[in-house]
Structures are given as structure tokens and as C-alpha cells.
C-alpha positions, 0 to 999 in steps of 0.5 A: 837500796838500804831504804828498800831493805829496811822497809822489807824488814819492817814489813816482815816484823809488822806481819809477824807481830800481827800474826802473833796477835791473831793467834789464840792464847797459848793456854787455849791452844791444843797442847798436842799441836807442837807434836803431830805424832802425839795422840790425845788420850783416848776416852774411856767408858764410852756409852755402848752406842759409841764404844766401837763394840756394840752396833750403834743401830741395834735396838738393844744397844740403847737399853744397855746401862752406860758404863760411867753410870754403872761404875759411879759408886765403885772404887776408883782406879788410875788406869784401865776402865778406872775401876778398882775391881778387887777393892770394890769386891772387898768393900761389898760394892759388887756381888758377882755371881760365881756360876751362871746357872746356880745363884747360890754357888760360891767360889773356892778361894785359895789364899796362896801367894806365888813369888817369882824372882826376876832378874835385875833390880826390879822387885820380885813378882807376887801372884796372889791366888786369893784375888784371882780365885774370888773371880775365877775358877782354877780351870780358867788358868790351869793347865791351858795357860799355866802348868800347876807345877813349879818351874814349868812356866816361862813368863816374860814381859814380852810374852805378856805384852803379846797377850800370852800368860798374864796378858791373856786377861791383863790389858783386856778384862783386867788392869793393863800392863803400864808404867802405872801398874808395874808395882802391883805385880812387882811388889816384893823388894829384893832380899837384903844381905844380913848383917852377919853375912856382911860382917863375915865378908868384912872379917875375911877381907881384913885378914892376912 
């Protein structure tokens, strides 16, 4: 009986050892196999015939310039379609037409930053009109999306993620809302109390 058990254990160990030898090296294995719920990173800037938007059988689809070819000389980014459009415009890499019908039309650029205070320790939001009005007309946002009046707009991350307010563009035609892009908007650190205020509190607490 003991000999039979010993042989059975030996056979199991031998089969396990052979299985390890037959398996591919760890570095060559799919990194997502350990968790079937983990999705592989989606491919970006696919050719028009493969992007799921254009008709792959359409005659004009193959005439379109592939995005990766079109974006090759633009300033790179770390999210979205991996192009930093603002910097590309600033450096003259692109010269978009402001008006579809008038090639000589120029945008009315408004150099005004709007600071929105947020709760908690997250830095406050700075909305730069300049970078937006270089691309868009005021009527693209006002008054349908944002009322041009202080305190008239209730904005939350939930609304943005649902495609409202800033989310009308961001995540669709502008950089997405993700952990990599938080500080692009939340860019103003909370104001620190002045030394005079701190000293005043210390004097008060140290009295009779």
C-alpha cells in the first residue's frame, strides 16, 4: 500500500515537472493570462479601414491618410490619440483653418483664466480661455454648455464623466479624463495661510 502511494506521488511529480518544461517561458507568456478580466490596452490611431468608424469597403476609405502618418511630425502626448494639439499649434506644427468658408478668417483669442475652487486637497481647476479660443468660437460653449456668468454653472467630475460640461469634448475630441491628465486641469495648488495669520493664532493661543 505504501509502495503504491509512493509511486502515485512520484508519477504526479513527474507529470508536473514535464508540464513545467512544456510551458512557455514566463517572459514569453501573455502578461494578462493571470487575470482573465484584465483587458489588453486598446490600439490607437488605427488606419481608417480598421478604426471601426469608416466603412472598410468604401472606396474613399483607402484614400484617407492614416492617422499615424498624419501625426508623425506633431508633438507627442501620453494619452488620448497621443498628440499634444495645444503645443503642436503653439510650435507651428499645424495651422488649422478657423472658418470653413473663409481661409483668411482669424480666431478671436481670449487670454483669460478662470479658477474654480474645489473641495478637499485636490488642487483648484484653472480653465484657460486662450488654449480653447485658439480652436473654438465662443458660441461653441456659450450659452448651451456653460452660462457666461459667475456661479451659474454646477460642474462635477460625475457630470464630466457622463459626457456633460467639459466632457462634451474631453474624452471625445480633446484629451481624455484619466489619472494621467488630472493635473492638466487641477493645476493651482491650494493657497497657504500667511505667516502673519499663523503668528496671530499662535499669539491668541498663548494668552491668559
